[in-house]
C-alpha positions, -999 to +999 in steps of 0.1 A: +752-287+540+734-316+523+765-325+496+787-327+518+768-346+542+759-367+512+804-372+501+813-378+535+780-411+541+790-421+500+826-423+506+824-435+546+850-407+558+838-392+591+847-350+586+873-356+613+890-377+588+876-346+562+891-319+587+926-338+592+931-341+556+922-302+550+936-297+580+907-280+604+891-289+634+870-313+635+838-293+646+847-266+611+838-291+589+810-306+614+796-269+619+796-269+574+777-297+568+749-288+598+742-256+577+756-236+612+784-222+586+796-214+550+836-223+545+854-195+534+861-192+498+894-203+506+879-237+521+858-241+504+880-247+469+898-275+495+869-292+506+860-292+466+896-310+458+893-329+479+855-338+472+853-335+441+824-311+449+814-280+428+825-250+444+787-234+431+773-258+453+797-253+485+795-216+481+766-198+465+771-164+474+811-162+458+813-186+430+783-185+418+750-208+413+751-237+401+750-238+358+712-253+355+696-227+384+680-200+369+667-168+381+629-164+393+622-142+366+643-158+338+616-178+313+625-206+294+619-189+261+643-168+251+627-130+243+618-121+207 
């Protein structure tokens, strides 16, 4: 997950440090960062609170796409 990787890099925080803050195993955060697993909805809320990342970034299937996302069939202009 690129955004979480960027957060860790920018904040100079290790996956282990974030895991400790969240009360999860370091391997959980590492696997999420690598894209090997998704956080549960509950863990996504905790990660969002700790990092400031949007829930839609962490779990778009649960919380919906980012607000500027348009479905492939959406046009830029409203239908008349």
